[in-house]
Steps between C-alpha positions, in 0.01 A plus 500: 500500500438487126737301280459755219813697410459854637449782249811679631716197413347477151576870443862441608521212251374722219749772594788251524424275202278712276219241527713243315550130563809392692511187282457647149506878531157516333236756596176308448150502647552161667765610752445389859710554813720196571633451852858376485458333839153355474265341745156553634402781730531873506827549686604866463852394392348298214400825331835684527627629166807272509265202504262595217549519121266518203452181295262400224217300657574193285867499603391545861281190461777301332752566778245401764394178321798368298825383658719605204354852494536516879866392479566776246319755717725409795809519276398851391418609858139562405412234757689496830508246783285592799820479707664785307457876507406611146678833556837317500427246225590623149235483230557477126244765412408553133478877553800566727738206451656315795405717797395510862157645572445709812194560714471867399430415136857534376769272365877481468731288285564172682875510436536817709316355798664393824436122516537505880275799571230301677755363751686822575441667836697816411265626228593863555 
């Protein structure tokens, strides 16, 4: 399977974020898809909308190569531990504020979210 972000996911990002950086809010030609939970391989869950945001390519490089930038990316929720579900980890998004991203290309304010949703069995 290809590691390239599927076109459908990129279209969802544009619809959700207006082709603007999650870090700065800028709409520039250098935007690239950033996977919040990274890693090699083309796992289908890697390309879910909750796991992908737009970032400027230089910022993407900084957070992959510099520990201080990486720390800040984790603090903002732009990077997420591989042991976490990005759909339940809030992100400080320059376009939307502090929100949760969903896999359908939507978002909701993080303060209205149920912090125990992923553990509930009675989700009805």
